[in-house]
N, CA and C of each residue as an Amber inpcrd file, in Angstrom:
protein
   354
 -66.0840000  17.3620000 -31.9870000 -67.1420000  16.7200000 -32.7300000
 -67.3300000  15.3070000 -32.1860000 -68.5220000  14.9250000 -31.8490000
 -68.7930000  13.6070000 -31.2910000 -68.8000000  12.5600000 -32.3920000
 -68.1350000  11.4430000 -32.1190000 -68.1590000  10.3300000 -33.0610000
 -69.3770000   9.4800000 -32.7730000 -69.6670000   8.5480000 -33.6530000
 -70.7850000   7.6440000 -33.4310000 -70.5960000   6.8510000 -32.1560000
 -69.3450000   6.4590000 -31.8840000 -69.0730000   5.6710000 -30.6820000
 -69.3070000   6.4850000 -29.4230000 -68.8820000   7.7610000 -29.4170000
 -69.0930000   8.5660000 -28.2190000 -70.5600000   8.8980000 -28.0600000
 -71.2620000   9.1200000 -29.1640000 -72.6870000   9.3860000 -29.0890000
 -73.4120000   8.1570000 -28.5740000 -73.0550000   6.9840000 -29.0730000
 -73.6800000   5.7430000 -28.6270000 -73.4380000   5.5300000 -27.1450000
 -72.1960000   5.7700000 -26.6970000 -71.8780000   5.5760000 -25.2830000
 -72.6520000   6.5560000 -24.4160000 -72.7500000   7.8110000 -24.8670000
 -73.4260000   8.8300000 -24.0850000 -74.9020000   8.4880000 -23.9080000
 -75.5020000   7.8320000 -24.8780000 -76.9020000   7.4570000 -24.7840000
 -77.1030000   6.3100000 -23.8090000 -76.0970000   5.4630000 -23.6160000
 -76.2290000   4.3130000 -22.7350000 -76.3300000   4.7370000 -21.2820000
 -75.4130000   5.5720000 -20.8270000 -75.4230000   6.0600000 -19.4600000
 -74.4820000   7.2400000 -19.3560000 -74.7760000   8.1880000 -18.4760000
 -73.8660000   9.3320000 -18.3480000 -72.5440000   8.8940000 -17.7260000
 -71.4760000   9.5640000 -18.1220000 -70.1600000   9.2430000 -17.5850000
 -70.0100000   9.8190000 -16.1860000 -69.3700000   9.0540000 -15.3350000
 -69.0480000   9.5420000 -14.0030000 -67.9350000  10.5780000 -14.1350000
 -67.6650000  11.3500000 -13.0690000 -66.5580000  12.3120000 -13.1550000
 -65.2230000  11.6410000 -13.4920000 -64.9490000  10.4660000 -12.9030000
 -63.6960000   9.7750000 -13.2060000 -63.6820000   9.3120000 -14.6570000
 -64.7950000   8.7670000 -15.1290000 -64.8620000   8.3090000 -16.5210000
 -64.6720000   9.4790000 -17.4780000 -65.2430000  10.6290000 -17.1420000
 -65.0630000  11.8190000 -17.9710000 -63.5940000  12.1970000 -18.0260000
 -62.9230000  12.1750000 -16.8700000 -61.4970000  12.4930000 -16.8140000
 -60.6920000  11.4920000 -17.6380000 -61.0120000  10.1980000 -17.5080000
 -60.2550000   9.1650000 -18.2100000 -60.5410000   9.1390000 -19.7030000
 -61.6450000   9.7620000 -20.1140000 -61.9670000   9.7880000 -21.5410000
 -61.2580000  10.9350000 -22.2580000 -60.5370000  11.7410000 -21.5210000
 -59.7730000  12.8450000 -22.0930000 -58.3220000  12.3980000 -22.2670000
 -57.6250000  13.0050000 -23.1890000 -56.2060000  12.6670000 -23.2880000
 -55.5580000  12.8420000 -21.9300000 -54.7080000  11.9740000 -21.5040000
 -53.9870000  10.9380000 -22.2390000 -54.6330000   9.5530000 -22.2000000
 -55.9250000   9.4500000 -21.9570000 -56.6030000   8.1580000 -22.0040000
 -55.8860000   7.1050000 -21.1540000 -55.9580000   7.2690000 -19.8630000
 -55.1900000   6.4320000 -18.9340000 -55.4710000   4.9370000 -19.0720000
 -56.7260000   4.5420000 -19.2080000 -57.0320000   3.1210000 -19.3380000
 -56.4690000   2.5760000 -20.6540000 -56.6240000   3.3110000 -21.7150000
 -56.0850000   2.8930000 -23.0070000 -54.5590000   2.7720000 -22.9400000
 -53.9370000   3.7040000 -22.2530000 -52.4790000   3.6610000 -22.1150000
 -52.0410000   2.4140000 -21.3560000 -52.7640000   2.0730000 -20.2880000
 -52.4280000   0.8740000 -19.5170000 -52.6130000  -0.3810000 -20.3680000
 -53.6760000  -0.4130000 -21.1660000 -53.8970000  -1.5490000 -22.0740000
 -52.7520000  -1.6250000 -23.0790000 -52.3990000  -0.4920000 -23.6630000
 -51.3210000  -0.4580000 -24.6640000 -50.0100000  -0.9630000 -24.0780000
 -49.7370000  -0.6090000 -22.8210000 -48.4950000  -1.0330000 -22.1680000
 -48.5660000  -2.4730000 -21.6730000 -49.7570000  -3.0850000 -21.7260000
 -49.9160000  -4.4490000 -21.2250000 -49.8980000  -4.5090000 -19.7090000
 -50.2510000  -3.4250000 -19.0600000 -50.2060000  -3.3010000 -17.6020000
 -51.5490000  -3.7120000 -16.9990000 -51.7430000  -5.0080000 -16.8440000
 -53.0050000  -5.5470000 -16.3360000 -53.3210000  -5.0450000 -14.9340000
 -52.3090000  -4.8480000 -14.1230000 -52.5360000  -4.3730000 -12.7530000
 -53.1630000  -2.9770000 -12.7520000 -52.6350000  -2.0770000 -13.5740000
 -53.2020000  -0.7310000 -13.6610000 -54.5870000  -0.7720000 -14.2880000
 -54.7760000  -1.6080000 -15.2990000 -56.0980000  -1.7620000 -15.9050000
 -57.0990000  -2.1640000 -14.8320000 -56.7520000  -3.1590000 -14.0370000
 -57.6600000  -3.6260000 -12.9850000 -57.9170000  -2.5330000 -11.9460000
 -56.8810000  -1.8080000 -11.5580000 -57.0350000  -0.7270000 -10.5820000
 -57.9950000   0.3400000 -11.0990000 -57.8140000   0.7590000 -12.3450000
 -58.6870000   1.7780000 -12.9290000 -60.1270000   1.2880000 -13.0120000
 -60.3140000   0.0260000 -13.3620000 -61.6650000  -0.5310000 -13.4480000
 -62.3020000  -0.6880000 -12.0730000 -61.5080000  -1.0230000 -11.0790000
 -62.0400000  -1.1280000  -9.7180000 -62.4690000   0.2340000  -9.1910000
 -61.7490000   1.2900000  -9.5810000 -62.1090000   2.6460000  -9.1600000
 -63.4220000   3.0910000  -9.7780000 -63.6520000   2.6970000 -11.0220000
 -64.8750000   3.1070000 -11.7200000 -65.1180000   2.1740000 -12.9000000
 -66.0640000   1.2690000 -12.7290000 -66.3510000   0.2690000 -13.7630000
 -66.8680000   0.8860000 -15.0590000 -67.4240000   2.0950000 -14.9870000
 -68.0080000   2.6960000 -16.1870000 -66.9660000   3.1040000 -17.2240000
 -65.6890000   3.1070000 -16.8620000 -64.6510000   3.5010000 -17.8280000
 -64.3530000   2.3890000 -18.8310000 -64.8770000   1.1940000 -18.6140000
 -64.5200000   0.0390000 -19.4400000 -64.8680000   0.2260000 -20.9120000
 -65.8870000   1.0050000 -21.2190000 -66.3140000   1.1890000 -22.6090000
 -66.0880000   2.6050000 -23.1220000 -65.2660000   3.3810000 -22.4450000
 -64.9900000   4.7510000 -22.8830000 -64.1000000   4.7160000 -24.1260000
 -64.5460000   5.3600000 -25.2080000 -63.7380000   5.3590000 -26.4300000
 -62.6480000   6.4240000 -26.3940000 -61.5900000   6.1770000 -27.1700000
 -60.5390000   7.1880000 -27.3400000 -60.9220000   8.0950000 -28.5150000
 -59.9980000   8.9150000 -28.9530000 -60.2860000   9.8740000 -30.0250000
 -60.5820000   9.2010000 -31.3710000 -60.2920000   7.9000000 -31.4840000
 -60.5880000   7.1500000 -32.7110000 -61.8230000   6.2630000 -32.5420000
 -62.4590000   6.3740000 -31.3890000 -63.6360000   5.5590000 -31.1230000
 -63.3020000   4.1790000 -30.6030000 -62.0140000   3.8870000 -30.4160000
 -61.6160000   2.5710000 -29.9210000 -61.7790000   2.4940000 -28.4090000
 -62.4370000   1.4370000 -27.9700000 -62.5480000   1.1740000 -26.5450000
 -61.2930000   0.4200000 -26.0960000 -61.0820000   0.2820000 -24.8050000
 -59.9480000  -0.5190000 -24.3470000 -59.9750000  -1.9470000 -24.9190000
 -61.1740000  -2.5100000 -25.1100000 -61.2610000  -3.8620000 -25.6740000
 -60.7770000  -3.8820000 -27.1260000 -61.1280000  -2.8730000 -27.9120000
 -60.5920000  -2.7870000 -29.2770000 -59.0630000  -2.8730000 -29.2380000
 -58.4850000  -2.0520000 -28.3790000 -57.0300000  -1.9670000 -28.3130000
 -56.4080000  -3.2810000 -27.8550000 -56.9900000  -3.8990000 -26.8250000
 -56.4540000  -5.1710000 -26.3190000 -56.5080000  -6.2530000 -27.3970000
 -57.5850000  -6.2680000 -28.1720000 -57.7040000  -7.2460000 -29.2640000
 -56.6570000  -6.9610000 -30.3380000 -56.5010000  -5.6920000 -30.7030000
 -55.5070000  -5.3330000 -31.7230000 -54.1050000  -5.7260000 -31.2900000
 -53.8360000  -5.6310000 -29.9880000 -52.5080000  -5.9620000 -29.4680000
 -52.3560000  -7.4510000 -29.1590000 -53.4580000  -8.1940000 -29.2040000
 -53.3920000  -9.6240000 -28.9470000 -53.1230000  -9.9700000 -27.5000000
 -53.5690000  -9.1220000 -26.5630000 -53.3150000  -9.3580000 -25.1450000
 -54.5030000 -10.0870000 -24.5120000 -54.4230000 -11.4080000 -24.5130000
 -55.5300000 -12.2310000 -24.0530000 -55.8730000 -11.9940000 -22.5830000
 -54.8680000 -11.8130000 -21.7360000 -55.1290000 -11.5980000 -20.3040000
 -55.9380000 -10.3180000 -20.0850000 -55.5830000  -9.2580000 -20.7930000
 -56.3210000  -7.9970000 -20.6300000 -57.6920000  -8.0910000 -21.2860000
 -57.7970000  -8.8170000 -22.3880000 -59.1190000  -9.0300000 -23.0000000
 -60.0470000  -9.6900000 -21.9840000 -59.5690000 -10.7530000 -21.3580000
 -60.4070000 -11.4590000 -20.3770000 -60.7420000 -10.5570000 -19.1980000
 -59.7810000  -9.7400000 -18.7610000 -60.0310000  -8.8130000 -17.6570000
 -61.1070000  -7.8060000 -18.0480000 -60.9900000  -7.2000000 -19.2230000
 -61.9930000  -6.2330000 -19.6810000 -63.3650000  -6.8680000 -19.8280000
 -63.4060000  -8.0720000 -20.3920000 -64.6790000  -8.7810000 -20.5530000
 -65.2980000  -9.0770000 -19.1900000 -64.4640000  -9.3840000 -18.1910000
 -64.9970000  -9.6550000 -16.8450000 -65.6200000  -8.4060000 -16.2260000
 -65.2540000  -7.2330000 -16.7310000 -65.8530000  -5.9670000 -16.2860000
 -66.9170000  -5.4810000 -17.2790000 -67.4250000  -6.4100000 -18.0830000
 -68.5130000  -6.1540000 -19.0330000 -68.1500000  -5.2130000 -20.1720000
 -66.9360000  -5.3290000 -20.6670000 -66.5760000  -4.5610000 -21.8610000
 -67.4690000  -5.0030000 -23.0070000 -67.9540000  -4.0430000 -23.7610000
 -68.8540000  -4.3570000 -24.8590000 -68.0830000  -4.7780000 -26.1030000
 -68.4110000  -5.9540000 -26.6010000 -67.8070000  -6.4390000 -27.8450000
 -68.5490000  -5.8700000 -29.0520000 -69.6050000  -5.1030000 -28.8080000
 -70.4060000  -4.5300000 -29.8960000 -70.1360000  -3.0560000 -30.1410000
 -69.2840000  -2.4350000 -29.3450000 -68.9580000  -1.0200000 -29.5440000
 -68.2420000  -0.8410000 -30.8700000 -68.6720000   0.1350000 -31.6320000
 -68.0440000   0.4030000 -32.9320000 -67.1160000   1.6060000 -32.8090000
 -65.9450000   1.4790000 -33.4270000 -65.0200000   2.6150000 -33.4550000
 -65.4190000   3.5590000 -34.5960000 -64.6190000   4.5740000 -34.8360000
 -64.9670000   5.5710000 -35.8470000 -64.9920000   5.0050000 -37.2690000
 -64.4070000   3.8350000 -37.4660000 -64.4520000   3.1680000 -38.7740000
 -65.5680000   2.1280000 -38.8560000 -66.3420000   1.9980000 -37.7640000
 -67.4500000   1.0540000 -37.7440000 -67.0600000  -0.3580000 -37.3380000
 -65.8350000  -0.5390000 -36.8680000 -65.3530000  -1.8640000 -36.4860000
 -65.6280000  -2.1320000 -35.0080000 -66.0580000  -3.3450000 -34.7080000
 -66.2260000  -3.7970000 -33.3330000 -64.9620000  -4.5530000 -32.9100000
 -64.7870000  -4.8080000 -31.6190000 -63.6620000  -5.6600000 -31.2140000
 -63.7110000  -7.0320000 -31.8870000 -64.9050000  -7.5470000 -32.1060000
 -65.0400000  -8.8310000 -32.7940000 -64.4960000  -8.7270000 -34.2250000
 -64.8370000  -7.6480000 -34.9370000 -64.2900000  -7.4400000 -36.2850000
 -62.7700000  -7.3950000 -36.2470000 -62.2290000  -6.6740000 -35.2700000
 -60.7730000  -6.5790000 -35.1180000 -60.1710000  -7.9600000 -34.8900000
 -60.7980000  -8.7370000 -34.0240000 -60.2890000 -10.0690000 -33.7000000
 -60.2490000 -10.9560000 -34.9380000 -61.3230000 -10.9550000 -35.6840000
 -61.3940000 -11.7780000 -36.8900000 -60.3480000 -11.3130000 -37.9050000
 -60.1150000 -10.0070000 -38.0040000 -59.1700000  -9.4880000 -38.9950000
 -57.7370000  -9.9230000 -38.7180000 -57.4440000 -10.2690000 -37.4570000
 -56.0850000 -10.6880000 -37.1190000 -55.8630000 -12.1840000 -37.3430000
 -56.8910000 -12.9230000 -37.6830000 -56.7540000 -14.3220000 -38.0550000
 -56.3350000 -15.2490000 -36.9280000 -55.6130000 -16.3020000 -37.2690000
 -55.2640000 -17.3570000 -36.3200000 -54.5030000 -16.8690000 -35.0900000
 -53.7090000 -15.8010000 -35.2440000 -52.9190000 -15.3070000 -34.1210000
 -53.8020000 -14.9700000 -32.9240000 -55.0280000 -14.5620000 -33.1770000
 -55.9040000 -14.1430000 -32.0840000 -57.1450000 -15.0160000 -31.9610000
 -57.0430000 -16.2630000 -32.3830000 -58.2380000 -17.1080000 -32.3300000
 -58.7820000 -17.2230000 -30.9120000 -57.9140000 -17.2630000 -29.9030000
 -58.4190000 -17.3320000 -28.5370000 -59.1100000 -16.0260000 -28.1520000
 -58.6270000 -14.8850000 -28.6460000 -59.2940000 -13.6180000 -28.3800000
 -60.6670000 -13.6100000 -29.0370000 -60.7240000 -14.1390000 -30.2630000
 -62.0010000 -14.2430000 -30.9650000 -62.9970000 -15.0300000 -30.1240000
 -62.5710000 -16.1620000 -29.5740000 -63.4770000 -16.9780000 -28.7730000
 -63.9500000 -16.2450000 -27.5270000 -63.0510000 -15.5350000 -26.8520000
 -63.4390000 -14.7880000 -25.6550000 -64.4870000 -13.7450000 -26.0230000
 -64.2240000 -12.9860000 -27.0670000 -65.1500000 -11.9290000 -27.4820000
 -66.4490000 -12.5370000 -27.9920000 -66.3600000 -13.5550000 -28.8270000
 -67.5440000 -14.1700000 -29.4170000 -68.4930000 -14.7140000 -28.3500000
 -67.9600000 -15.4740000 -27.4220000 -68.8270000 -16.0630000 -26.4150000
 -69.3610000 -15.0330000 -25.4340000 -68.6780000 -13.9070000 -25.3070000
 -69.1700000 -12.8450000 -24.4330000 -70.4250000 -12.1920000 -25.0050000
 -70.5250000 -12.0890000 -26.3240000 -71.6620000 -11.3770000 -26.9030000
 -72.8320000 -12.2940000 -27.2220000 -72.6600000 -13.5830000 -27.1530000
 -73.7570000 -14.4880000 -27.4950000 -74.7630000 -14.5880000 -26.3840000
């Protein structure tokens, strides 16, 4: 069943074969973000920039996950590859909403995301 996030992404542009593969479990880009592995994140993005906004089974993009984990270096890396701060997960939350919900701990993440969407 397609979520709102996957439907929204599909309308933006078709997924490349690599992006299609990476959007299936085990969600390689999401896993690299979760592990804090910036080198692998960069490698995957260099191979195919379109994977930057691919949602996981919960509608979370890699940027959602990086914000939730408070990984500023990966947030900046994803934003440099045009990660969308407006993508909504299955609960309707954007990375910006996630950033604000974490309060002062992620104020720098909030600024990165906020200024990216303005």
